[in-house]
Every structure is written in structure tokens, then in C-alpha cells.
N, C-alpha and C positions, 0 to 999 in steps of 0.2 A: 704420848707422842707431843703434845703441844709443850710441855715441861722439856722434852729435849731440843725441840726446835729453839723455845727459848734461852736455853742454856746455850747452845749452836751460834745462835744470830749475837745474843749479847756478848760471848766470847769471842767472837769475830770482830765486834764492834770495837771492843776493848783491844785487843791485838792491833787492827787498823792505828787507834789512836796510841799507842805505844810506838808504833812504827813512825808514824807522823812527830813523834817525840823526838826522833832523833837526828830531824832537822834534813834529813835526804830529800833531795829534790827529786821527784820523779812523777812520769805522766801515767794518767788513767783513762782509757776511753769513757765517756759517760755512759755508755751503753752498757758495761760491766756494772757501773755505780747503781744506774738505775736499775738493772736485773737484782742486784743485792737488795735493794730497799723494796722491790717489789716483791721479793721473796720473803722479807720481814712483814709486810703490810698484809697480802693476799693468801699465802701459803697457808696459815691456819684454818683461815675460812673457808678456802678451798678443800682441806683434808676433812672438815666439818659437813660440808655440803656431799662430799662422797661418802663418808660413812653413813649418812642419812639416807643413801642408795639415788641421789639424785645427781649423779654424775652427768648427765646430760646439760645439768644447767651448769656445772662447773667448767666444762671444757670450752664452752663457746667465750665465757668470761675469762677464763685463761689465755687462749689463744689471741682474744683481742688485746687483752693487756700486754702480751707479750709484742704483739705488733707495734702498738703503740710505742711502748718504750724503744722498740728497735727501731721505729721513724723517729722520735724525738731525738734520741743520742747518738743519731749517724753525724759523722764529722764533726763532732765534737769532742773536745780534749781538756782534761783538768790537770793542770799543775799543781802539785802540792810544794807547801814551805815556800813558797814566792808572795810576791805584792805584785799590784798592776804596773807600778812604774818598772819593776823588774823584766816584767814582759814585754812590756813597748820598747823599752830600750834594746832588747834583746831582738824583739822582732822588725824595729826599723832597722838595725845593724843588719840583719839578714836580707831583708830589702836591698838595703845600700850595696851590700855585694853583689847581688845579682843587677844591681843597674835598673832598679824600679822605679819609678815615680810613683809617690803617694802623698797622702795628707792624712795627718793626726788629728783626730778629734777626742774630745773625752774619754769614751770606751770603744773606739773603733780606728781601725785605719783603712783609710779608701784608698784603691789602686788605682792610680790616673792611666789611661792607655787600656783599660781593660774594662770598660764599659763601667765605670765605677763603683766594681764590685767590693764588697767588704768584709772586713776580717773583724769581728768583735770579741771583745772580753769583758767579763765580769769577774771582780774581784770578792770575795767571801772569805772574812777571818785570815786565813795565811794561804787561802788556794784560789787560782785565778781559772776560771773557765773559758774557754777559747773557740768560737763557734767560725769553723772554715765552712761551713754550708754554701755560702755566697760563691767560693772560690773552686768548689770541688770539682767543676769541670774544666779547668785550666791546666795545662798541661805540668805546670810547676807546683801544684798543690803538695805533693807528697815529699817535695826536695823543700818546698818552705817548711812545713810541718816537722820536717826530721830535723833539719838544720835548728831551728825556734828550741826543740826539745834538747837537742845535744848542746846546744851553747847555755839554755837556763841550767841544764844537770852540771855543765862545766864551771859555772858561776861560782865565785866565793861569797857572795852575799848571803847572809842570813838574815832570817826573820824570826819572831816569837812562834813557838808552834802552838798558837790558841788553838787551831782547830784539833790538835792532839788532844788536849785538855777536854775540849769540849767533847770529843767523841769517846774517851774514857770515861766521862761523867753519864753519857747517854747510855752507854754500855752497862754501866752499874744499874742506871735506875731502869733499863730494859730487864736486867736479870732480878731485880727486886720485884719490877711487876709481874713477872713470870712466877716468881716464889710465892707473892702473896695470892696471887691468882688460883696457883695450885694448891695452896693452904687453906683455902675456904671452903 
């Protein structure tokens, strides 16, 4: 069973890396990314515990991990094949179109006139994670998020898909790890 899971997860990671190599820009909810990596990390252990007949231990662990992932990933979006400058430019453009006052700091934009609520973003390789948690209660939250994603996807700017290379290497290492584990 673990061998099948190892091949499945390793293959998915490699396919994701190959998708990133196309330089196509897309948005992923962080909840889905976190659920996938939770599956990679915890699912084999949960299966072992259930096989031992201790499913009462596994169930609270799984439910707790799922709740944590759902809470942490809410209102966060990861944009791929972009850099922080592209996101900051697109986000400020969207806010200007809507006539909103803002201040730009290092990795966040503060909305003036809305209790100084913040939109934070963090750059990693060629992906940017945007945290809309502070503005989730504002009436224009979904509009700003949708307009930002649309503007980024229509952008002609390109970045080197370093995360694609990273995920392909990680996928192969994951497959090798499971192959060597089963072989022993």
C-alpha cells in the first residue's frame, strides 16, 4: 500500500513540476496545497495505525490535522510563475482602478480608510503566496482577489520556472525514497 501511495504522490509532484515548467500562471488555494502535503506526510502513518487496529488513535489525529489545514489555508492564494514585483504592481493597479487609498510596504499593502487592513504577500522561488485574511470581511474582497488573479494571468511577463525544477527533483527523490524503502 505504501509503495502505491509513494508512486502516486511522487508522480503528482513530478506532474505539478512539469506544469510549472510551462510558465503558465495560475492560482491555487493554499487549502488544497496544504491538504496534498498533509496527505503525503500523514496518510502513510494513519494507514499503519489503522492496520494495527488502533483506528481510534488515528481518527482524532486525522480530524485535527484536517481542521488545522483548513483554518491555516483559508483566504490564502498561491500564484505560480510570478514574482513579488509582478503581484505588487497588479495589486496596486487593481486598487487604483477601484479608487482605494493604500500604502505599500515591503511585503504588504495597507488599505487606508478600511481600519488599515493589510494584504500580505510572500515570495518563494517563482511563486507568491497572498494572504487576504485581514480583508475577508470587507465587501470587495472577492472582487479584488478575482481582479488580481485575472490581471496576473493576462500579464505577458515571464519568470524562470525554478519551482518547476524544484518539484520535479523533489518528486524523483520521493520516488527513490519509496523505492529504497520497499526494496529493504
